[in-house]
mmJSON file of the N, C-alpha and C atoms, coordinates in Angstrom:
{"data_MODEL":{"atom_site":{
"group_PDB":["ATOM","ATOM","ATOM","ATOM","ATOM","ATOM","ATOM","ATOM","ATOM","ATOM","ATOM","ATOM","ATOM","ATOM","ATOM","ATOM","ATOM","ATOM","ATOM","ATOM","ATOM","ATOM","ATOM","ATOM","ATOM","ATOM","ATOM","ATOM","ATOM","ATOM","ATOM","ATOM","ATOM","ATOM","ATOM","ATOM","ATOM","ATOM","ATOM","ATOM","ATOM","ATOM","ATOM","ATOM","ATOM","ATOM","ATOM","ATOM","ATOM","ATOM","ATOM","ATOM","ATOM","ATOM","ATOM","ATOM","ATOM","ATOM","ATOM","ATOM","ATOM","ATOM","ATOM","ATOM","ATOM","ATOM","ATOM","ATOM","ATOM","ATOM","ATOM","ATOM","ATOM","ATOM","ATOM","ATOM","ATOM","ATOM","ATOM","ATOM","ATOM","ATOM","ATOM","ATOM","ATOM","ATOM","ATOM","ATOM","ATOM","ATOM","ATOM","ATOM","ATOM","ATOM","ATOM","ATOM","ATOM","ATOM","ATOM","ATOM","ATOM","ATOM","ATOM","ATOM","ATOM","ATOM","ATOM","ATOM","ATOM","ATOM","ATOM","ATOM","ATOM","ATOM","ATOM","ATOM","ATOM","ATOM","ATOM","ATOM","ATOM","ATOM","ATOM","ATOM","ATOM","ATOM","ATOM","ATOM","ATOM","ATOM","ATOM","ATOM","ATOM","ATOM","ATOM","ATOM","ATOM","ATOM","ATOM","ATOM","ATOM","ATOM","ATOM","ATOM","ATOM","ATOM","ATOM","ATOM","ATOM","ATOM","ATOM","ATOM","ATOM","ATOM","ATOM","ATOM","ATOM","ATOM","ATOM","ATOM","ATOM","ATOM","ATOM","ATOM","ATOM","ATOM","ATOM","ATOM","ATOM","ATOM","ATOM","ATOM","ATOM","ATOM","ATOM","ATOM","ATOM","ATOM","ATOM","ATOM","ATOM","ATOM","ATOM","ATOM","ATOM","ATOM","ATOM","ATOM","ATOM","ATOM","ATOM","ATOM","ATOM","ATOM","ATOM","ATOM","ATOM","ATOM","ATOM","ATOM","ATOM","ATOM","ATOM","ATOM","ATOM","ATOM","ATOM","ATOM","ATOM","ATOM","ATOM","ATOM","ATOM","ATOM","ATOM","ATOM","ATOM","ATOM","ATOM","ATOM","ATOM","ATOM","ATOM","ATOM","ATOM","ATOM","ATOM","ATOM","ATOM","ATOM","ATOM","ATOM","ATOM","ATOM","ATOM","ATOM","ATOM","ATOM","ATOM","ATOM","ATOM","ATOM","ATOM"],
"id":[1,2,3,4,5,6,7,8,9,10,11,12,13,14,15,16,17,18,19,20,21,22,23,24,25,26,27,28,29,30,31,32,33,34,35,36,37,38,39,40,41,42,43,44,45,46,47,48,49,50,51,52,53,54,55,56,57,58,59,60,61,62,63,64,65,66,67,68,69,70,71,72,73,74,75,76,77,78,79,80,81,82,83,84,85,86,87,88,89,90,91,92,93,94,95,96,97,98,99,100,101,102,103,104,105,106,107,108,109,110,111,112,113,114,115,116,117,118,119,120,121,122,123,124,125,126,127,128,129,130,131,132,133,134,135,136,137,138,139,140,141,142,143,144,145,146,147,148,149,150,151,152,153,154,155,156,157,158,159,160,161,162,163,164,165,166,167,168,169,170,171,172,173,174,175,176,177,178,179,180,181,182,183,184,185,186,187,188,189,190,191,192,193,194,195,196,197,198,199,200,201,202,203,204,205,206,207,208,209,210,211,212,213,214,215,216,217,218,219,220,221,222,223,224,225,226,227,228,229,230,231,232,233,234,235,236,237,238,239,240,241,242,243],
"type_symbol":["N","C","C","N","C","C","N","C","C","N","C","C","N","C","C","N","C","C","N","C","C","N","C","C","N","C","C","N","C","C","N","C","C","N","C","C","N","C","C","N","C","C","N","C","C","N","C","C","N","C","C","N","C","C","N","C","C","N","C","C","N","C","C","N","C","C","N","C","C","N","C","C","N","C","C","N","C","C","N","C","C","N","C","C","N","C","C","N","C","C","N","C","C","N","C","C","N","C","C","N","C","C","N","C","C","N","C","C","N","C","C","N","C","C","N","C","C","N","C","C","N","C","C","N","C","C","N","C","C","N","C","C","N","C","C","N","C","C","N","C","C","N","C","C","N","C","C","N","C","C","N","C","C","N","C","C","N","C","C","N","C","C","N","C","C","N","C","C","N","C","C","N","C","C","N","C","C","N","C","C","N","C","C","N","C","C","N","C","C","N","C","C","N","C","C","N","C","C","N","C","C","N","C","C","N","C","C","N","C","C","N","C","C","N","C","C","N","C","C","N","C","C","N","C","C","N","C","C","N","C","C","N","C","C","N","C","C","N","C","C","N","C","C"],
"label_atom_id":["N","CA","C","N","CA","C","N","CA","C","N","CA","C","N","CA","C","N","CA","C","N","CA","C","N","CA","C","N","CA","C","N","CA","C","N","CA","C","N","CA","C","N","CA","C","N","CA","C","N","CA","C","N","CA","C","N","CA","C","N","CA","C","N","CA","C","N","CA","C","N","CA","C","N","CA","C","N","CA","C","N","CA","C","N","CA","C","N","CA","C","N","CA","C","N","CA","C","N","CA","C","N","CA","C","N","CA","C","N","CA","C","N","CA","C","N","CA","C","N","CA","C","N","CA","C","N","CA","C","N","CA","C","N","CA","C","N","CA","C","N","CA","C","N","CA","C","N","CA","C","N","CA","C","N","CA","C","N","CA","C","N","CA","C","N","CA","C","N","CA","C","N","CA","C","N","CA","C","N","CA","C","N","CA","C","N","CA","C","N","CA","C","N","CA","C","N","CA","C","N","CA","C","N","CA","C","N","CA","C","N","CA","C","N","CA","C","N","CA","C","N","CA","C","N","CA","C","N","CA","C","N","CA","C","N","CA","C","N","CA","C","N","CA","C","N","CA","C","N","CA","C","N","CA","C","N","CA","C","N","CA","C","N","CA","C","N","CA","C","N","CA","C","N","CA","C","N","CA","C","N","CA","C"],
"label_alt_id":[null,null,null,null,null,null,null,null,null,null,null,null,null,null,null,null,null,null,null,null,null,null,null,null,null,null,null,null,null,null,null,null,null,null,null,null,null,null,null,null,null,null,null,null,null,null,null,null,null,null,null,null,null,null,null,null,null,null,null,null,null,null,null,null,null,null,null,null,null,null,null,null,null,null,null,null,null,null,null,null,null,null,null,null,null,null,null,null,null,null,null,null,null,null,null,null,null,null,null,null,null,null,null,null,null,null,null,null,null,null,null,null,null,null,null,null,null,null,null,null,null,null,null,null,null,null,null,null,null,null,null,null,null,null,null,null,null,null,null,null,null,null,null,null,null,null,null,null,null,null,null,null,null,null,null,null,null,null,null,null,null,null,null,null,null,null,null,null,null,null,null,null,null,null,null,null,null,null,null,null,null,null,null,null,null,null,null,null,null,null,null,null,null,null,null,null,null,null,null,null,null,null,null,null,null,null,null,null,null,null,null,null,null,null,null,null,null,null,null,null,null,null,null,null,null,null,null,null,null,null,null,null,null,null,null,null,null,null,null,null,null,null,null],
"label_comp_id":["UNK","UNK","UNK","UNK","UNK","UNK","UNK","UNK","UNK","UNK","UNK","UNK","UNK","UNK","UNK","UNK","UNK","UNK","UNK","UNK","UNK","UNK","UNK","UNK","UNK","UNK","UNK","UNK","UNK","UNK","UNK","UNK","UNK","UNK","UNK","UNK","UNK","UNK","UNK","UNK","UNK","UNK","UNK","UNK","UNK","UNK","UNK","UNK","UNK","UNK","UNK","UNK","UNK","UNK","UNK","UNK","UNK","UNK","UNK","UNK","UNK","UNK","UNK","UNK","UNK","UNK","UNK","UNK","UNK","UNK","UNK","UNK","UNK","UNK","UNK","UNK","UNK","UNK","UNK","UNK","UNK","UNK","UNK","UNK","UNK","UNK","UNK","UNK","UNK","UNK","UNK","UNK","UNK","UNK","UNK","UNK","UNK","UNK","UNK","UNK","UNK","UNK","UNK","UNK","UNK","UNK","UNK","UNK","UNK","UNK","UNK","UNK","UNK","UNK","UNK","UNK","UNK","UNK","UNK","UNK","UNK","UNK","UNK","UNK","UNK","UNK","UNK","UNK","UNK","UNK","UNK","UNK","UNK","UNK","UNK","UNK","UNK","UNK","UNK","UNK","UNK","UNK","UNK","UNK","UNK","UNK","UNK","UNK","UNK","UNK","UNK","UNK","UNK","UNK","UNK","UNK","UNK","UNK","UNK","UNK","UNK","UNK","UNK","UNK","UNK","UNK","UNK","UNK","UNK","UNK","UNK","UNK","UNK","UNK","UNK","UNK","UNK","UNK","UNK","UNK","UNK","UNK","UNK","UNK","UNK","UNK","UNK","UNK","UNK","UNK","UNK","UNK","UNK","UNK","UNK","UNK","UNK","UNK","UNK","UNK","UNK","UNK","UNK","UNK","UNK","UNK","UNK","UNK","UNK","UNK","UNK","UNK","UNK","UNK","UNK","UNK","UNK","UNK","UNK","UNK","UNK","UNK","UNK","UNK","UNK","UNK","UNK","UNK","UNK","UNK","UNK","UNK","UNK","UNK","UNK","UNK","UNK","UNK","UNK","UNK","UNK","UNK","UNK"],
"label_asym_id":["A","A","A","A","A","A","A","A","A","A","A","A","A","A","A","A","A","A","A","A","A","A","A","A","A","A","A","A","A","A","A","A","A","A","A","A","A","A","A","A","A","A","A","A","A","A","A","A","A","A","A","A","A","A","A","A","A","A","A","A","A","A","A","A","A","A","A","A","A","A","A","A","A","A","A","A","A","A","A","A","A","A","A","A","A","A","A","A","A","A","A","A","A","A","A","A","A","A","A","A","A","A","A","A","A","A","A","A","A","A","A","A","A","A","A","A","A","A","A","A","A","A","A","A","A","A","A","A","A","A","A","A","A","A","A","A","A","A","A","A","A","A","A","A","A","A","A","A","A","A","A","A","A","A","A","A","A","A","A","A","A","A","A","A","A","A","A","A","A","A","A","A","A","A","A","A","A","A","A","A","A","A","A","A","A","A","A","A","A","A","A","A","A","A","A","A","A","A","A","A","A","A","A","A","A","A","A","A","A","A","A","A","A","A","A","A","A","A","A","A","A","A","A","A","A","A","A","A","A","A","A","A","A","A","A","A","A","A","A","A","A","A","A"],
"label_entity_id":["1","1","1","1","1","1","1","1","1","1","1","1","1","1","1","1","1","1","1","1","1","1","1","1","1","1","1","1","1","1","1","1","1","1","1","1","1","1","1","1","1","1","1","1","1","1","1","1","1","1","1","1","1","1","1","1","1","1","1","1","1","1","1","1","1","1","1","1","1","1","1","1","1","1","1","1","1","1","1","1","1","1","1","1","1","1","1","1","1","1","1","1","1","1","1","1","1","1","1","1","1","1","1","1","1","1","1","1","1","1","1","1","1","1","1","1","1","1","1","1","1","1","1","1","1","1","1","1","1","1","1","1","1","1","1","1","1","1","1","1","1","1","1","1","1","1","1","1","1","1","1","1","1","1","1","1","1","1","1","1","1","1","1","1","1","1","1","1","1","1","1","1","1","1","1","1","1","1","1","1","1","1","1","1","1","1","1","1","1","1","1","1","1","1","1","1","1","1","1","1","1","1","1","1","1","1","1","1","1","1","1","1","1","1","1","1","1","1","1","1","1","1","1","1","1","1","1","1","1","1","1","1","1","1","1","1","1","1","1","1","1","1","1"],
"label_seq_id":[1,1,1,2,2,2,3,3,3,4,4,4,5,5,5,6,6,6,7,7,7,8,8,8,9,9,9,10,10,10,11,11,11,12,12,12,13,13,13,14,14,14,15,15,15,16,16,16,17,17,17,18,18,18,19,19,19,20,20,20,21,21,21,22,22,22,23,23,23,24,24,24,25,25,25,26,26,26,27,27,27,28,28,28,29,29,29,30,30,30,31,31,31,32,32,32,33,33,33,34,34,34,35,35,35,36,36,36,37,37,37,38,38,38,39,39,39,40,40,40,41,41,41,42,42,42,43,43,43,44,44,44,45,45,45,46,46,46,47,47,47,48,48,48,49,49,49,50,50,50,51,51,51,52,52,52,53,53,53,54,54,54,55,55,55,56,56,56,57,57,57,58,58,58,59,59,59,60,60,60,61,61,61,62,62,62,63,63,63,64,64,64,65,65,65,66,66,66,67,67,67,68,68,68,69,69,69,70,70,70,71,71,71,72,72,72,73,73,73,74,74,74,75,75,75,76,76,76,77,77,77,78,78,78,79,79,79,80,80,80,81,81,81],
"pdbx_PDB_ins_code":[null,null,null,null,null,null,null,null,null,null,null,null,null,null,null,null,null,null,null,null,null,null,null,null,null,null,null,null,null,null,null,null,null,null,null,null,null,null,null,null,null,null,null,null,null,null,null,null,null,null,null,null,null,null,null,null,null,null,null,null,null,null,null,null,null,null,null,null,null,null,null,null,null,null,null,null,null,null,null,null,null,null,null,null,null,null,null,null,null,null,null,null,null,null,null,null,null,null,null,null,null,null,null,null,null,null,null,null,null,null,null,null,null,null,null,null,null,null,null,null,null,null,null,null,null,null,null,null,null,null,null,null,null,null,null,null,null,null,null,null,null,null,null,null,null,null,null,null,null,null,null,null,null,null,null,null,null,null,null,null,null,null,null,null,null,null,null,null,null,null,null,null,null,null,null,null,null,null,null,null,null,null,null,null,null,null,null,null,null,null,null,null,null,null,null,null,null,null,null,null,null,null,null,null,null,null,null,null,null,null,null,null,null,null,null,null,null,null,null,null,null,null,null,null,null,null,null,null,null,null,null,null,null,null,null,null,null,null,null,null,null,null,null],
"Cartn_x":[0.849,0.0,0.892,0.569,1.386,0.541,1.134,0.487,1.417,0.842,1.618,1.295,2.333,2.148,2.535,1.869,2.222,3.085,3.563,4.428,3.74,4.51,4.004,3.282,3.204,2.477,3.336,2.703,3.362,3.178,4.24,4.131,5.069,4.781,5.59,5.277,4.15,3.837,3.518,3.035,2.706,3.972,5.057,6.316,6.814,6.568,6.97,6.166,4.891,4.021,4.228,4.46,4.535,5.909,6.865,8.22,8.4,7.364,7.461,8.213,8.703,9.373,8.4,8.939,8.108,7.54,6.323,5.63,5.687,6.362,6.415,7.729,7.993,9.141,8.645,9.471,9.128,10.204,9.779,10.681,10.274,11.207,10.934,11.058,10.058,10.079,10.799,11.102,11.834,12.632,13.5,14.278,13.342,13.627,12.75,13.573,12.969,13.586,12.726,13.31,12.597,13.217,12.373,12.84,12.432,13.369,13.11,13.293,12.332,12.402,12.23,13.27,13.211,12.395,11.992,11.231,12.032,13.301,14.149,14.316,14.529,14.678,13.355,12.24,10.946,10.773,11.198,11.155,11.981,13.144,13.999,13.322,12.69,11.963,10.847,10.144,9.062,9.599,10.754,11.339,11.899,12.513,13.24,12.444,11.44,10.658,9.225,8.5,7.168,6.209,6.392,5.517,5.602,6.82,7.011,6.456,6.69,6.191,4.664,4.034,2.564,2.051,2.684,2.272,2.426,3.514,3.732,2.642,2.323,1.262,-0.096,-0.374,-1.625,-1.686,-0.588,-0.552,-0.729,-0.13,-0.304,-1.746,-2.383,-3.784,-4.673,-4.366,-5.135,-4.998,-3.84,-3.613,-4.288,-4.163,-4.661,-6.18,-6.789,-8.23,-9.047,-8.816,-9.6,-9.345,-8.12,-7.817,-8.623,-8.685,-9.432,-10.924,-11.433,-12.855,-13.197,-12.32,-12.547,-12.569,-11.605,-11.55,-12.769,-13.206,-14.399,-15.625,-15.754,-16.879,-16.806,-15.602,-15.433,-15.849,-15.473,-15.853,-17.361,-17.962,-19.422,-20.122,-19.607,-20.205,-20.057,-18.906,-18.705,-19.645,-19.852,-20.756,-22.191,-22.58,-23.948,-24.205,-23.136,-23.259,-23.454],
"Cartn_y":[-1.171,0.0,1.231,2.2,3.403,4.655,5.703,7.003,8.026,9.064,10.177,11.394,12.036,13.215,14.464,15.537,16.819,17.602,18.734,19.571,19.925,19.889,20.311,19.236,18.025,16.956,16.343,16.049,15.413,13.901,13.155,11.693,11.196,10.023,9.475,10.069,10.762,11.477,10.554,9.354,8.45,8.068,7.809,7.477,8.647,9.844,11.026,11.13,10.772,10.906,9.821,8.581,7.501,6.852,7.264,6.728,5.339,4.772,3.446,3.533,2.397,2.417,2.87,3.498,3.922,2.688,2.816,1.656,1.607,2.538,2.56,3.163,2.995,3.606,4.642,5.617,6.658,6.684,6.761,6.874,8.111,9.01,10.223,9.91,10.335,10.127,11.256,12.319,13.45,14.112,15.031,15.736,16.344,16.113,16.552,17.049,17.893,18.35,17.817,16.976,16.291,16.687,16.96,17.26,16.117,15.645,14.542,15.062,14.742,15.105,13.823,13.403,12.169,12.384,11.292,11.322,12.036,11.717,12.347,13.841,14.242,15.671,16.409,15.716,16.341,16.608,15.655,15.867,17.075,17.219,18.373,19.664,19.628,20.792,21.184,20.21,20.477,21.185,20.746,21.347,22.74,22.922,24.162,25.226,24.81,25.772,25.257,25.332,24.74,25.377,26.649,27.303,26.657,26.36,25.699,24.282,23.584,22.219,22.192,23.141,23.202,23.445,24.333,24.606,23.36,22.635,21.401,20.381,20.231,19.306,19.727,21.011,21.486,21.129,21.324,20.983,19.485,18.673,17.225,16.831,17.492,17.205,17.502,18.561,18.903,17.79,17.173,16.072,14.795,14.501,13.241,13.2,14.31,14.341,13.811,14.265,13.715,12.224,11.784,10.358,9.541,10.025,9.331,9.344,10.445,10.522,9.512,9.379,8.406,6.999,6.688,5.336,5.076,6.071,5.915,5.624,6.323,6.096,4.698,4.263,2.908,1.867,2.071,1.131,1.115,2.291,2.39,1.628,1.786,1.092,-0.428,-0.886,-2.311,-2.869,-2.11,-2.549,-2.6,-1.648,-1.597,-2.567,-2.94,-3.735,-5.171],
"Cartn_z":[0.0,0.0,0.0,-0.82,-0.885,-0.871,-0.443,-0.395,-1.006,-1.538,-2.037,-1.198,-0.695,0.147,-0.627,-0.324,-0.915,0.07,-0.374,0.463,1.773,2.851,4.155,4.949,4.416,5.088,6.19,7.301,8.44,8.326,8.571,8.64,9.731,10.266,11.336,12.697,12.788,14.029,15.201,14.93,16.032,16.811,16.113,16.783,17.622,17.148,17.91,19.203,19.133,20.296,21.343,20.89,21.883,22.003,21.181,21.288,20.711,20.114,19.498,18.181,17.706,16.399,15.306,14.299,13.169,12.477,11.976,11.412,9.888,9.252,7.792,7.324,6.055,5.421,4.427,4.15,3.187,2.116,0.877,-0.258,-1.041,-1.245,-2.017,-3.501,-4.27,-5.713,-6.44,-5.737,-6.315,-5.203,-5.565,-4.553,-3.521,-2.261,-1.179,0.0,0.772,2.017,3.149,3.973,5.044,6.375,7.353,8.704,9.615,10.415,11.34,12.757,13.589,15.006,15.807,16.494,17.271,18.545,19.129,20.382,21.476,21.566,22.584,22.366,21.132,20.839,21.02,20.779,21.028,22.523,23.356,24.799,25.211,24.614,24.89,24.43,23.264,22.769,23.739,24.258,25.218,26.464,26.935,28.127,27.868,26.707,26.446,25.687,24.939,24.17,24.039,25.141,25.185,24.182,23.86,22.889,21.514,21.08,19.79,19.848,20.953,21.105,21.066,21.72,21.709,20.3,19.564,18.187,17.327,17.506,16.771,17.101,18.37,18.78,18.218,18.191,17.603,16.116,15.414,13.986,13.761,14.624,14.503,14.794,15.745,16.055,14.857,14.131,12.926,11.882,11.803,10.865,11.343,12.626,13.165,13.317,13.606,13.847,12.665,11.435,10.321,10.1,10.322,10.182,11.191,12.414,13.45,13.143,12.64,12.262,11.172,10.176,9.098,9.666,10.515,11.107,11.994,12.723,13.57,12.715,11.595,10.687,10.078,9.719,9.184,10.211,11.461,12.521,12.714,12.677,12.82,11.686,10.465,9.322,9.453,9.946,10.145,11.214,12.264,13.32,12.853,11.994,11.493,10.359,9.647,8.425,8.659],
"occupancy":[1.0,1.0,1.0,1.0,1.0,1.0,1.0,1.0,1.0,1.0,1.0,1.0,1.0,1.0,1.0,1.0,1.0,1.0,1.0,1.0,1.0,1.0,1.0,1.0,1.0,1.0,1.0,1.0,1.0,1.0,1.0,1.0,1.0,1.0,1.0,1.0,1.0,1.0,1.0,1.0,1.0,1.0,1.0,1.0,1.0,1.0,1.0,1.0,1.0,1.0,1.0,1.0,1.0,1.0,1.0,1.0,1.0,1.0,1.0,1.0,1.0,1.0,1.0,1.0,1.0,1.0,1.0,1.0,1.0,1.0,1.0,1.0,1.0,1.0,1.0,1.0,1.0,1.0,1.0,1.0,1.0,1.0,1.0,1.0,1.0,1.0,1.0,1.0,1.0,1.0,1.0,1.0,1.0,1.0,1.0,1.0,1.0,1.0,1.0,1.0,1.0,1.0,1.0,1.0,1.0,1.0,1.0,1.0,1.0,1.0,1.0,1.0,1.0,1.0,1.0,1.0,1.0,1.0,1.0,1.0,1.0,1.0,1.0,1.0,1.0,1.0,1.0,1.0,1.0,1.0,1.0,1.0,1.0,1.0,1.0,1.0,1.0,1.0,1.0,1.0,1.0,1.0,1.0,1.0,1.0,1.0,1.0,1.0,1.0,1.0,1.0,1.0,1.0,1.0,1.0,1.0,1.0,1.0,1.0,1.0,1.0,1.0,1.0,1.0,1.0,1.0,1.0,1.0,1.0,1.0,1.0,1.0,1.0,1.0,1.0,1.0,1.0,1.0,1.0,1.0,1.0,1.0,1.0,1.0,1.0,1.0,1.0,1.0,1.0,1.0,1.0,1.0,1.0,1.0,1.0,1.0,1.0,1.0,1.0,1.0,1.0,1.0,1.0,1.0,1.0,1.0,1.0,1.0,1.0,1.0,1.0,1.0,1.0,1.0,1.0,1.0,1.0,1.0,1.0,1.0,1.0,1.0,1.0,1.0,1.0,1.0,1.0,1.0,1.0,1.0,1.0,1.0,1.0,1.0,1.0,1.0,1.0,1.0,1.0,1.0,1.0,1.0,1.0],
"B_iso_or_equiv":[0.0,0.0,0.0,0.0,0.0,0.0,0.0,0.0,0.0,0.0,0.0,0.0,0.0,0.0,0.0,0.0,0.0,0.0,0.0,0.0,0.0,0.0,0.0,0.0,0.0,0.0,0.0,0.0,0.0,0.0,0.0,0.0,0.0,0.0,0.0,0.0,0.0,0.0,0.0,0.0,0.0,0.0,0.0,0.0,0.0,0.0,0.0,0.0,0.0,0.0,0.0,0.0,0.0,0.0,0.0,0.0,0.0,0.0,0.0,0.0,0.0,0.0,0.0,0.0,0.0,0.0,0.0,0.0,0.0,0.0,0.0,0.0,0.0,0.0,0.0,0.0,0.0,0.0,0.0,0.0,0.0,0.0,0.0,0.0,0.0,0.0,0.0,0.0,0.0,0.0,0.0,0.0,0.0,0.0,0.0,0.0,0.0,0.0,0.0,0.0,0.0,0.0,0.0,0.0,0.0,0.0,0.0,0.0,0.0,0.0,0.0,0.0,0.0,0.0,0.0,0.0,0.0,0.0,0.0,0.0,0.0,0.0,0.0,0.0,0.0,0.0,0.0,0.0,0.0,0.0,0.0,0.0,0.0,0.0,0.0,0.0,0.0,0.0,0.0,0.0,0.0,0.0,0.0,0.0,0.0,0.0,0.0,0.0,0.0,0.0,0.0,0.0,0.0,0.0,0.0,0.0,0.0,0.0,0.0,0.0,0.0,0.0,0.0,0.0,0.0,0.0,0.0,0.0,0.0,0.0,0.0,0.0,0.0,0.0,0.0,0.0,0.0,0.0,0.0,0.0,0.0,0.0,0.0,0.0,0.0,0.0,0.0,0.0,0.0,0.0,0.0,0.0,0.0,0.0,0.0,0.0,0.0,0.0,0.0,0.0,0.0,0.0,0.0,0.0,0.0,0.0,0.0,0.0,0.0,0.0,0.0,0.0,0.0,0.0,0.0,0.0,0.0,0.0,0.0,0.0,0.0,0.0,0.0,0.0,0.0,0.0,0.0,0.0,0.0,0.0,0.0,0.0,0.0,0.0,0.0,0.0,0.0,0.0,0.0,0.0,0.0,0.0,0.0],
"pdbx_formal_charge":[null,null,null,null,null,null,null,null,null,null,null,null,null,null,null,null,null,null,null,null,null,null,null,null,null,null,null,null,null,null,null,null,null,null,null,null,null,null,null,null,null,null,null,null,null,null,null,null,null,null,null,null,null,null,null,null,null,null,null,null,null,null,null,null,null,null,null,null,null,null,null,null,null,null,null,null,null,null,null,null,null,null,null,null,null,null,null,null,null,null,null,null,null,null,null,null,null,null,null,null,null,null,null,null,null,null,null,null,null,null,null,null,null,null,null,null,null,null,null,null,null,null,null,null,null,null,null,null,null,null,null,null,null,null,null,null,null,null,null,null,null,null,null,null,null,null,null,null,null,null,null,null,null,null,null,null,null,null,null,null,null,null,null,null,null,null,null,null,null,null,null,null,null,null,null,null,null,null,null,null,null,null,null,null,null,null,null,null,null,null,null,null,null,null,null,null,null,null,null,null,null,null,null,null,null,null,null,null,null,null,null,null,null,null,null,null,null,null,null,null,null,null,null,null,null,null,null,null,null,null,null,null,null,null,null,null,null,null,null,null,null,null,null],
"auth_seq_id":[1,1,1,2,2,2,3,3,3,4,4,4,5,5,5,6,6,6,7,7,7,8,8,8,9,9,9,10,10,10,11,11,11,12,12,12,13,13,13,14,14,14,15,15,15,16,16,16,17,17,17,18,18,18,19,19,19,20,20,20,21,21,21,22,22,22,23,23,23,24,24,24,25,25,25,26,26,26,27,27,27,28,28,28,29,29,29,30,30,30,31,31,31,32,32,32,33,33,33,34,34,34,35,35,35,36,36,36,37,37,37,38,38,38,39,39,39,40,40,40,41,41,41,42,42,42,43,43,43,44,44,44,45,45,45,46,46,46,47,47,47,48,48,48,49,49,49,50,50,50,51,51,51,52,52,52,53,53,53,54,54,54,55,55,55,56,56,56,57,57,57,58,58,58,59,59,59,60,60,60,61,61,61,62,62,62,63,63,63,64,64,64,65,65,65,66,66,66,67,67,67,68,68,68,69,69,69,70,70,70,71,71,71,72,72,72,73,73,73,74,74,74,75,75,75,76,76,76,77,77,77,78,78,78,79,79,79,80,80,80,81,81,81],
"auth_comp_id":["UNK","UNK","UNK","UNK","UNK","UNK","UNK","UNK","UNK","UNK","UNK","UNK","UNK","UNK","UNK","UNK","UNK","UNK","UNK","UNK","UNK","UNK","UNK","UNK","UNK","UNK","UNK","UNK","UNK","UNK","UNK","UNK","UNK","UNK","UNK","UNK","UNK","UNK","UNK","UNK","UNK","UNK","UNK","UNK","UNK","UNK","UNK","UNK","UNK","UNK","UNK","UNK","UNK","UNK","UNK","UNK","UNK","UNK","UNK","UNK","UNK","UNK","UNK","UNK","UNK","UNK","UNK","UNK","UNK","UNK","UNK","UNK","UNK","UNK","UNK","UNK","UNK","UNK","UNK","UNK","UNK","UNK","UNK","UNK","UNK","UNK","UNK","UNK","UNK","UNK","UNK","UNK","UNK","UNK","UNK","UNK","UNK","UNK","UNK","UNK","UNK","UNK","UNK","UNK","UNK","UNK","UNK","UNK","UNK","UNK","UNK","UNK","UNK","UNK","UNK","UNK","UNK","UNK","UNK","UNK","UNK","UNK","UNK","UNK","UNK","UNK","UNK","UNK","UNK","UNK","UNK","UNK","UNK","UNK","UNK","UNK","UNK","UNK","UNK","UNK","UNK","UNK","UNK","UNK","UNK","UNK","UNK","UNK","UNK","UNK","UNK","UNK","UNK","UNK","UNK","UNK","UNK","UNK","UNK","UNK","UNK","UNK","UNK","UNK","UNK","UNK","UNK","UNK","UNK","UNK","UNK","UNK","UNK","UNK","UNK","UNK","UNK","UNK","UNK","UNK","UNK","UNK","UNK","UNK","UNK","UNK","UNK","UNK","UNK","UNK","UNK","UNK","UNK","UNK","UNK","UNK","UNK","UNK","UNK","UNK","UNK","UNK","UNK","UNK","UNK","UNK","UNK","UNK","UNK","UNK","UNK","UNK","UNK","UNK","UNK","UNK","UNK","UNK","UNK","UNK","UNK","UNK","UNK","UNK","UNK","UNK","UNK","UNK","UNK","UNK","UNK","UNK","UNK","UNK","UNK","UNK","UNK","UNK","UNK","UNK","UNK","UNK","UNK"],
"auth_asym_id":["A","A","A","A","A","A","A","A","A","A","A","A","A","A","A","A","A","A","A","A","A","A","A","A","A","A","A","A","A","A","A","A","A","A","A","A","A","A","A","A","A","A","A","A","A","A","A","A","A","A","A","A","A","A","A","A","A","A","A","A","A","A","A","A","A","A","A","A","A","A","A","A","A","A","A","A","A","A","A","A","A","A","A","A","A","A","A","A","A","A","A","A","A","A","A","A","A","A","A","A","A","A","A","A","A","A","A","A","A","A","A","A","A","A","A","A","A","A","A","A","A","A","A","A","A","A","A","A","A","A","A","A","A","A","A","A","A","A","A","A","A","A","A","A","A","A","A","A","A","A","A","A","A","A","A","A","A","A","A","A","A","A","A","A","A","A","A","A","A","A","A","A","A","A","A","A","A","A","A","A","A","A","A","A","A","A","A","A","A","A","A","A","A","A","A","A","A","A","A","A","A","A","A","A","A","A","A","A","A","A","A","A","A","A","A","A","A","A","A","A","A","A","A","A","A","A","A","A","A","A","A","A","A","A","A","A","A","A","A","A","A","A","A"],
"auth_atom_id":["N","CA","C","N","CA","C","N","CA","C","N","CA","C","N","CA","C","N","CA","C","N","CA","C","N","CA","C","N","CA","C","N","CA","C","N","CA","C","N","CA","C","N","CA","C","N","CA","C","N","CA","C","N","CA","C","N","CA","C","N","CA","C","N","CA","C","N","CA","C","N","CA","C","N","CA","C","N","CA","C","N","CA","C","N","CA","C","N","CA","C","N","CA","C","N","CA","C","N","CA","C","N","CA","C","N","CA","C","N","CA","C","N","CA","C","N","CA","C","N","CA","C","N","CA","C","N","CA","C","N","CA","C","N","CA","C","N","CA","C","N","CA","C","N","CA","C","N","CA","C","N","CA","C","N","CA","C","N","CA","C","N","CA","C","N","CA","C","N","CA","C","N","CA","C","N","CA","C","N","CA","C","N","CA","C","N","CA","C","N","CA","C","N","CA","C","N","CA","C","N","CA","C","N","CA","C","N","CA","C","N","CA","C","N","CA","C","N","CA","C","N","CA","C","N","CA","C","N","CA","C","N","CA","C","N","CA","C","N","CA","C","N","CA","C","N","CA","C","N","CA","C","N","CA","C","N","CA","C","N","CA","C","N","CA","C","N","CA","C","N","CA","C","N","CA","C","N","CA","C","N","CA","C"],
"pdbx_PDB_model_num":[1,1,1,1,1,1,1,1,1,1,1,1,1,1,1,1,1,1,1,1,1,1,1,1,1,1,1,1,1,1,1,1,1,1,1,1,1,1,1,1,1,1,1,1,1,1,1,1,1,1,1,1,1,1,1,1,1,1,1,1,1,1,1,1,1,1,1,1,1,1,1,1,1,1,1,1,1,1,1,1,1,1,1,1,1,1,1,1,1,1,1,1,1,1,1,1,1,1,1,1,1,1,1,1,1,1,1,1,1,1,1,1,1,1,1,1,1,1,1,1,1,1,1,1,1,1,1,1,1,1,1,1,1,1,1,1,1,1,1,1,1,1,1,1,1,1,1,1,1,1,1,1,1,1,1,1,1,1,1,1,1,1,1,1,1,1,1,1,1,1,1,1,1,1,1,1,1,1,1,1,1,1,1,1,1,1,1,1,1,1,1,1,1,1,1,1,1,1,1,1,1,1,1,1,1,1,1,1,1,1,1,1,1,1,1,1,1,1,1,1,1,1,1,1,1,1,1,1,1,1,1,1,1,1,1,1,1,1,1,1,1,1,1]
}}}
């Protein structure tokens, strides 16, 4: 299964939130600029610059919320079906 992401898309956020190993690999199809923030460095960011960390978490919530809504609807359909 593959996905194509556009500029500015967040991926790998679950590993950042819970410290678990990443569950997928990413392959760039063209020259790309990627920023990686490890779980440990995120903890340091939270301690040293909480304002930036909060903004990052808010942005991740905006990404995760629609995904969770879709999955919730899928579960509801399976239960009703």
